[in-house]
N, C-alpha and C positions, 0 to 999 in steps of 0.2 A: 504494500500500500504506500502511496506517495507520501502521505503525512508521516508515517512511521520511518520510512527511509530517510526523509529529510531530517527528521528529529535525530536519528542516529548520526547523520553527517554533522549536524550542528553540535551534538554532544562531543563528537570526536574533535572537531575543529576548535571548539571553545573549551575543551578539556573539562566538561562539567556533565557528569552522568545524571544529574538531577534536572538538567535544563528541559523545560517543556515549551515547545514552540506553539504559537497560535497565529492566526492569519493577520492580526493587527500588529504583531511584533516588528519592531524596527531595530536598527543598530543602537539606538538610545536605550533600549531595554536590556541589552546584554553588555555587561561591564567590559569584557575583552573584545568586543566587536569594534575594531578600528579598520583603517583602510587596508592594512596588511592582512589582517585576518579575513577581511571581505574577499580579497583576491584568493586566499587559500580556500575559503568557502566555495567560491565559484569554481575553482579548479577541481575540488573534490566532488562537487555536484556533476560537473562535466564528465569526470572520470567514472563515477558510479553509474550514471545513466547512459554513458556512451554517446554524448552529444557535444557539439561545439557551439557555444553561444556567441553571438555577434556583440562587439563592443557597444553598439547602439542599444541593444537589448539589455545588456548589463547595466548601462548608465541609467536606464529607466526604473531599475529595481529600487523600491522604497520599503516594502513590507514583505513579510514571509509569503503572504497571499500572492504578491506579484511574482515571486520566484516559483511558487507552485503552478501558477498559470503558465509561466514561460516553459517550465519543464513539460507540462501537459500539452502545450502547443507543439513541442518537438517530439513528444512521445505520447500521442493520443491514447494509447492503450493504458496509460497510467491514470488518466483523468477519472 
């Protein structure tokens, strides 16, 4: 399931096994979410789901929901 997979990626990237993501979550809601960890997050999402996101798509990401929609756009079977 997309939600669970993303949550596992977030937990790995931010090194927090208790982290629970929700659609409205932004970088402001996660203490370790800075520009460097954002790049790591995107790279891990791309690797896990086997996709390549465009820079213009990445630049529009503001919330977890945006990331979920973007992954689902590239991998409709996960929606």
